[in-house]
ROFIBA-951140 format. One record per residue (C-alpha): x, y, z; residue in one letter; residue number from 0. Coordinates in steps of 0.1 Angstrom, whole numbers, plus 5000, padded with zeros to 4 digits. Layout:
N
u->X | v->Y | w->Z | aa->A | i->NUM
...
This chain:
280
u->1811 | v->6574 | w->2724 | aa->M | i->0
u->1777 | v->6578 | w->2709 | aa->E | i->1
u->1787 | v->6608 | w->2691 | aa->L | i->2
u->1822 | v->6593 | w->2676 | aa->F | i->3
u->1803 | v->6562 | w->2667 | aa->N | i->4
u->1779 | v->6585 | w->2646 | aa->K | i->5
u->1809 | v->6608 | w->2631 | aa->L | i->6
u->1829 | v->6578 | w->2619 | aa->F | i->7
u->1812 | v->6547 | w->2615 | aa->A | i->8
u->1820 | v->6542 | w->2577 | aa->S | i->9
u->1853 | v->6540 | w->2596 | aa->L | i->10
u->1848 | v->6511 | w->2623 | aa->L | i->11
u->1851 | v->6483 | w->2617 | aa->V | i->12
u->1845 | v->6470 | w->2654 | aa->F | i->13
u->1840 | v->6486 | w->2689 | aa->V | i->14
u->1846 | v->6471 | w->2726 | aa->Y | i->15
u->1842 | v->6479 | w->2759 | aa->H | i->16
u->1869 | v->6470 | w->2783 | aa->C | i->17
u->1889 | v->6486 | w->2815 | aa->F | i->18
u->1922 | v->6496 | w->2807 | aa->D | i->19
u->1947 | v->6506 | w->2829 | aa->R | i->20
u->1940 | v->6500 | w->2866 | aa->I | i->21
u->1956 | v->6505 | w->2897 | aa->V | i->22
u->1946 | v->6495 | w->2932 | aa->I | i->23
u->1957 | v->6504 | w->2969 | aa->H | i->24
u->1962 | v->6477 | w->2989 | aa->G | i->25
u->1962 | v->6478 | w->3027 | aa->Y | i->26
u->1949 | v->6462 | w->3060 | aa->L | i->27
u->1921 | v->6486 | w->3075 | aa->S | i->28
u->1934 | v->6478 | w->3112 | aa->A | i->29
u->1972 | v->6484 | w->3110 | aa->L | i->30
u->1963 | v->6522 | w->3099 | aa->T | i->31
u->1953 | v->6528 | w->3138 | aa->R | i->32
u->1987 | v->6532 | w->3161 | aa->P | i->33
u->1965 | v->6513 | w->3190 | aa->E | i->34
u->1954 | v->6482 | w->3172 | aa->Q | i->35
u->1990 | v->6482 | w->3156 | aa->V | i->36
u->2005 | v->6484 | w->3189 | aa->V | i->37
u->1976 | v->6459 | w->3211 | aa->V | i->38
u->1968 | v->6435 | w->3184 | aa->Y | i->39
u->1990 | v->6432 | w->3156 | aa->F | i->40
u->2027 | v->6434 | w->3178 | aa->F | i->41
u->2014 | v->6427 | w->3212 | aa->R | i->42
u->1986 | v->6396 | w->3205 | aa->N | i->43
u->2000 | v->6385 | w->3173 | aa->V | i->44
u->2038 | v->6386 | w->3171 | aa->V | i->45
u->2043 | v->6386 | w->3213 | aa->G | i->46
u->2065 | v->6420 | w->3211 | aa->V | i->47
u->2056 | v->6445 | w->3241 | aa->Q | i->48
u->2073 | v->6474 | w->3235 | aa->T | i->49
u->2067 | v->6488 | w->3203 | aa->V | i->50
u->2102 | v->6513 | w->3196 | aa->D | i->51
u->2120 | v->6525 | w->3165 | aa->K | i->52
u->2139 | v->6493 | w->3168 | aa->E | i->53
u->2111 | v->6470 | w->3164 | aa->V | i->54
u->2096 | v->6491 | w->3132 | aa->L | i->55
u->2134 | v->6490 | w->3118 | aa->S | i->56
u->2140 | v->6457 | w->3122 | aa->R | i->57
u->2109 | v->6450 | w->3101 | aa->R | i->58
u->2117 | v->6467 | w->3077 | aa->T | i->59
u->2155 | v->6452 | w->3072 | aa->A | i->60
u->2140 | v->6420 | w->3072 | aa->E | i->61
u->2122 | v->6422 | w->3045 | aa->Y | i->62
u->2147 | v->6444 | w->3030 | aa->R | i->63
u->2167 | v->6413 | w->3033 | aa->D | i->64
u->2143 | v->6388 | w->3023 | aa->W | i->65
u->2134 | v->6408 | w->2989 | aa->V | i->66
u->2174 | v->6407 | w->2982 | aa->E | i->67
u->2173 | v->6370 | w->2991 | aa->A | i->68
u->2142 | v->6366 | w->2969 | aa->F | i->69
u->2162 | v->6379 | w->2940 | aa->A | i->70
u->2190 | v->6367 | w->2943 | aa->R | i->71
u->2177 | v->6324 | w->2947 | aa->N | i->72
u->2154 | v->6335 | w->2913 | aa->H | i->73
u->2182 | v->6355 | w->2896 | aa->D | i->74
u->2159 | v->6380 | w->2894 | aa->T | i->75
u->2173 | v->6416 | w->2885 | aa->P | i->76
u->2169 | v->6438 | w->2908 | aa->I | i->77
u->2182 | v->6477 | w->2904 | aa->E | i->78
u->2175 | v->6513 | w->2917 | aa->W | i->79
u->2155 | v->6534 | w->2895 | aa->A | i->80
u->2176 | v->6563 | w->2878 | aa->E | i->81
u->2162 | v->6599 | w->2881 | aa->K | i->82
u->2139 | v->6602 | w->2846 | aa->G | i->83
u->2135 | v->6566 | w->2836 | aa->V | i->84
u->2104 | v->6549 | w->2826 | aa->R | i->85
u->2102 | v->6522 | w->2848 | aa->K | i->86
u->2078 | v->6501 | w->2825 | aa->D | i->87
u->2101 | v->6510 | w->2789 | aa->E | i->88
u->2130 | v->6498 | w->2810 | aa->Y | i->89
u->2116 | v->6461 | w->2822 | aa->V | i->90
u->2105 | v->6458 | w->2791 | aa->D | i->91
u->2125 | v->6436 | w->2772 | aa->R | i->92
u->2127 | v->6417 | w->2805 | aa->Y | i->93
u->2096 | v->6408 | w->2796 | aa->L | i->94
u->2096 | v->6399 | w->2762 | aa->R | i->95
u->2125 | v->6374 | w->2774 | aa->S | i->96
u->2095 | v->6356 | w->2796 | aa->M | i->97
u->2071 | v->6358 | w->2772 | aa->V | i->98
u->2097 | v->6339 | w->2743 | aa->R | i->99
u->2109 | v->6315 | w->2773 | aa->A | i->100
u->2069 | v->6310 | w->2781 | aa->Q | i->101
u->2075 | v->6315 | w->2817 | aa->R | i->102
u->2053 | v->6334 | w->2843 | aa->Y | i->103
u->2064 | v->6351 | w->2877 | aa->G | i->104
u->2090 | v->6380 | w->2887 | aa->V | i->105
u->2108 | v->6393 | w->2862 | aa->Y | i->106
u->2125 | v->6424 | w->2876 | aa->F | i->107
u->2118 | v->6443 | w->2906 | aa->I | i->108
u->2129 | v->6484 | w->2910 | aa->F | i->109
u->2141 | v->6497 | w->2943 | aa->K | i->110
u->2128 | v->6531 | w->2942 | aa->S | i->111
u->2132 | v->6561 | w->2972 | aa->M | i->112
u->2092 | v->6573 | w->2975 | aa->E | i->113
u->2072 | v->6590 | w->3001 | aa->E | i->114
u->2044 | v->6569 | w->3017 | aa->G | i->115
u->2030 | v->6565 | w->3052 | aa->R | i->116
u->2045 | v->6550 | w->3082 | aa->T | i->117
u->2045 | v->6554 | w->3116 | aa->F | i->118
u->2067 | v->6578 | w->3141 | aa->R | i->119
u->2074 | v->6562 | w->3177 | aa->C | i->120
u->2088 | v->6581 | w->3205 | aa->T | i->121
u->2090 | v->6577 | w->3246 | aa->V | i->122
u->2063 | v->6600 | w->3263 | aa->P | i->123
u->2074 | v->6626 | w->3282 | aa->K | i->124
u->2062 | v->6620 | w->3313 | aa->Y | i->125
u->2056 | v->6586 | w->3333 | aa->P | i->126
u->2029 | v->6563 | w->3325 | aa->T | i->127
u->2016 | v->6529 | w->3341 | aa->R | i->128
u->2026 | v->6510 | w->3313 | aa->D | i->129
u->2064 | v->6508 | w->3312 | aa->P | i->130
u->2061 | v->6494 | w->3274 | aa->N | i->131
u->2041 | v->6524 | w->3263 | aa->H | i->132
u->2052 | v->6544 | w->3235 | aa->R | i->133
u->2031 | v->6571 | w->3211 | aa->I | i->134
u->2029 | v->6557 | w->3177 | aa->L | i->135
u->2018 | v->6583 | w->3153 | aa->A | i->136
u->2014 | v->6580 | w->3116 | aa->P | i->137
u->2034 | v->6600 | w->3093 | aa->Q | i->138
u->2044 | v->6604 | w->3059 | aa->R | i->139
u->2082 | v->6600 | w->3047 | aa->S | i->140
u->2104 | v->6592 | w->3019 | aa->R | i->141
u->2118 | v->6556 | w->3017 | aa->F | i->142
u->2129 | v->6524 | w->2996 | aa->T | i->143
u->2098 | v->6513 | w->2979 | aa->H | i->144
u->2100 | v->6477 | w->2961 | aa->F | i->145
u->2085 | v->6469 | w->2923 | aa->Y | i->146
u->2079 | v->6437 | w->2918 | aa->F | i->147
u->2071 | v->6434 | w->2878 | aa->Y | i->148
u->2054 | v->6402 | w->2873 | aa->I | i->149
u->2041 | v->6384 | w->2843 | aa->R | i->150
u->2009 | v->6366 | w->2858 | aa->D | i->151
u->1990 | v->6339 | w->2839 | aa->Q | i->152
u->1956 | v->6353 | w->2843 | aa->T | i->153
u->1958 | v->6392 | w->2844 | aa->L | i->154
u->1991 | v->6394 | w->2822 | aa->G | i->155
u->2024 | v->6419 | w->2830 | aa->P | i->156
u->2012 | v->6438 | w->2864 | aa->I | i->157
u->2034 | v->6452 | w->2882 | aa->A | i->158
u->2034 | v->6459 | w->2924 | aa->M | i->159
u->2047 | v->6478 | w->2948 | aa->C | i->160
u->2053 | v->6473 | w->2985 | aa->V | i->161
u->2067 | v->6500 | w->3011 | aa->A | i->162
u->2095 | v->6487 | w->3030 | aa->S | i->163
u->2083 | v->6507 | w->3065 | aa->F | i->164
u->2055 | v->6495 | w->3082 | aa->F | i->165
u->2025 | v->6490 | w->3074 | aa->P | i->166
u->2038 | v->6476 | w->3043 | aa->F | i->167
u->2009 | v->6497 | w->3019 | aa->Q | i->168
u->2007 | v->6478 | w->2986 | aa->T | i->169
u->1998 | v->6492 | w->2952 | aa->T | i->170
u->1989 | v->6475 | w->2920 | aa->Y | i->171
u->1989 | v->6484 | w->2885 | aa->Y | i->172
u->1975 | v->6461 | w->2862 | aa->L | i->173
u->1958 | v->6465 | w->2825 | aa->N | i->174
u->1926 | v->6453 | w->2810 | aa->G | i->175
u->1937 | v->6452 | w->2778 | aa->H | i->176
u->1969 | v->6426 | w->2792 | aa->S | i->177
u->1938 | v->6403 | w->2799 | aa->F | i->178
u->1924 | v->6401 | w->2768 | aa->I | i->179
u->1954 | v->6395 | w->2755 | aa->E | i->180
u->1958 | v->6362 | w->2774 | aa->Q | i->181
u->1922 | v->6349 | w->2770 | aa->E | i->182
u->1924 | v->6351 | w->2730 | aa->L | i->183
u->1957 | v->6335 | w->2735 | aa->N | i->184
u->1942 | v->6305 | w->2754 | aa->R | i->185
u->1917 | v->6304 | w->2732 | aa->S | i->186
u->1937 | v->6305 | w->2699 | aa->G | i->187
u->1916 | v->6335 | w->2681 | aa->I | i->188
u->1942 | v->6357 | w->2662 | aa->G | i->189
u->1943 | v->6391 | w->2669 | aa->F | i->190
u->1969 | v->6422 | w->2662 | aa->R | i->191
u->1972 | v->6445 | w->2693 | aa->K | i->192
u->1995 | v->6477 | w->2697 | aa->T | i->193
u->2004 | v->6490 | w->2736 | aa->D | i->194
u->1968 | v->6497 | w->2744 | aa->N | i->195
u->1941 | v->6492 | w->2715 | aa->A | i->196
u->1930 | v->6458 | w->2697 | aa->F | i->197
u->1936 | v->6469 | w->2657 | aa->L | i->198
u->1923 | v->6437 | w->2646 | aa->A | i->199
u->1906 | v->6401 | w->2659 | aa->V | i->200
u->1893 | v->6372 | w->2641 | aa->D | i->201
u->1865 | v->6373 | w->2660 | aa->D | i->202
u->1847 | v->6406 | w->2673 | aa->P | i->203
u->1821 | v->6391 | w->2704 | aa->A | i->204
u->1850 | v->6367 | w->2715 | aa->A | i->205
u->1872 | v->6397 | w->2722 | aa->L | i->206
u->1845 | v->6417 | w->2738 | aa->Q | i->207
u->1832 | v->6383 | w->2762 | aa->A | i->208
u->1871 | v->6381 | w->2769 | aa->A | i->209
u->1869 | v->6418 | w->2784 | aa->A | i->210
u->1837 | v->6408 | w->2801 | aa->D | i->211
u->1854 | v->6381 | w->2819 | aa->R | i->212
u->1873 | v->6408 | w->2839 | aa->L | i->213
u->1855 | v->6410 | w->2874 | aa->N | i->214
u->1867 | v->6417 | w->2909 | aa->P | i->215
u->1868 | v->6382 | w->2925 | aa->A | i->216
u->1893 | v->6376 | w->2897 | aa->L | i->217
u->1915 | v->6401 | w->2902 | aa->I | i->218
u->1914 | v->6398 | w->2939 | aa->R | i->219
u->1919 | v->6359 | w->2935 | aa->E | i->220
u->1954 | v->6371 | w->2915 | aa->R | i->221
u->1961 | v->6395 | w->2937 | aa->L | i->222
u->1956 | v->6380 | w->2969 | aa->D | i->223
u->1983 | v->6350 | w->2953 | aa->Y | i->224
u->2012 | v->6371 | w->2948 | aa->W | i->225
u->2007 | v->6392 | w->2982 | aa->T | i->226
u->2010 | v->6359 | w->2998 | aa->L | i->227
u->2036 | v->6350 | w->2977 | aa->L | i->228
u->2059 | v->6387 | w->2977 | aa->L | i->229
u->2045 | v->6402 | w->3010 | aa->G | i->230
u->2062 | v->6409 | w->3043 | aa->P | i->231
u->2053 | v->6380 | w->3066 | aa->K | i->232
u->2046 | v->6375 | w->3103 | aa->S | i->233
u->2050 | v->6345 | w->3124 | aa->R | i->234
u->2022 | v->6346 | w->3148 | aa->P | i->235
u->2036 | v->6337 | w->3183 | aa->R | i->236
u->2010 | v->6308 | w->3191 | aa->S | i->237
u->1987 | v->6285 | w->3169 | aa->A | i->238
u->1956 | v->6308 | w->3186 | aa->S | i->239
u->1968 | v->6338 | w->3172 | aa->A | i->240
u->1977 | v->6319 | w->3135 | aa->S | i->241
u->1941 | v->6312 | w->3135 | aa->A | i->242
u->1938 | v->6354 | w->3141 | aa->C | i->243
u->1962 | v->6367 | w->3121 | aa->A | i->244
u->1949 | v->6338 | w->3092 | aa->A | i->245
u->1911 | v->6359 | w->3094 | aa->S | i->246
u->1925 | v->6392 | w->3089 | aa->T | i->247
u->1946 | v->6384 | w->3054 | aa->R | i->248
u->1923 | v->6395 | w->3031 | aa->S | i->249
u->1925 | v->6432 | w->3031 | aa->A | i->250
u->1908 | v->6462 | w->3024 | aa->R | i->251
u->1914 | v->6478 | w->2991 | aa->S | i->252
u->1910 | v->6510 | w->2973 | aa->N | i->253
u->1905 | v->6517 | w->2935 | aa->T | i->254
u->1923 | v->6552 | w->2926 | aa->V | i->255
u->1922 | v->6549 | w->2894 | aa->A | i->256
u->1906 | v->6530 | w->2859 | aa->A | i->257
u->1913 | v->6552 | w->2828 | aa->S | i->258
u->1896 | v->6549 | w->2797 | aa->S | i->259
u->1908 | v->6525 | w->2771 | aa->S | i->260
u->1914 | v->6541 | w->2735 | aa->S | i->261
u->1888 | v->6557 | w->2712 | aa->A | i->262
u->1874 | v->6521 | w->2708 | aa->T | i->263
u->1861 | v->6516 | w->2743 | aa->S | i->264
u->1846 | v->6540 | w->2770 | aa->R | i->265
u->1853 | v->6548 | w->2804 | aa->S | i->266
u->1843 | v->6523 | w->2829 | aa->T | i->267
u->1844 | v->6524 | w->2868 | aa->R | i->268
u->1872 | v->6495 | w->2883 | aa->S | i->269
u->1856 | v->6477 | w->2908 | aa->S | i->270
u->1880 | v->6469 | w->2937 | aa->S | i->271
u->1895 | v->6442 | w->2949 | aa->A | i->272
u->1915 | v->6432 | w->2979 | aa->A | i->273
u->1947 | v->6423 | w->2986 | aa->A | i->274
u->1960 | v->6397 | w->3018 | aa->S | i->275
u->1983 | v->6397 | w->3040 | aa->W | i->276
u->2012 | v->6373 | w->3045 | aa->G | i->277
u->2009 | v->6359 | w->3079 | aa->C | i->278
u->2027 | v->6331 | w->3092 | aa->G | i->279
């Protein structure tokens, strides 16, 4: 970046530093280990003693039906992603419609067959002392993933991908430039932006200040909100289990990628944010 400034200093009108594209993986650590899935979640929280293929399939079917109902109730387009289609470009016209109407929320849902993490359930070869015992082993397989395209009041356009197979791992896609755009609009500061770069701004200092306000706590708050609203939900079997489930709503997350922005911004590491699991 220093060399770039030295070579082109006479041509630079302003410089800013910000996050560009950010990808976050959200998951509950308690639901990544088979023994905790069976003992903690299904037996203690949900009240299911035998975890078999039917139980896992039922949770997938319930969530799939919920997503379809959500789309119908909110008049949200939902389609299968065709091979070769660039999802962001395809949904752009729906986003523009939301912007014109000054509306926020989910504006499109894609269904996509992709490989993801799930569990395989088998009956033990030999009898065990626990008649409800089943062998639960992690595996990767192809199944439906739901991509929710959202216009958020704080973060701007984001996408949230939820796996339809247990443990319903979730991936979030957001962009620091979209957040800055929201901040500048709220402040009434004029600017000119193209995709992932600001080409002109009335107040460069305000632009940098807006970029600096994007932080892990803010990202976590917004992703928690959308995960609780759109993610799978489980009704605990008792009040005590409900309290226990509520204490685990905050999930661990890993930031997988935060690419650097355009030539006028330097590469920055993205901080992690947490996803939440909707229980109750």
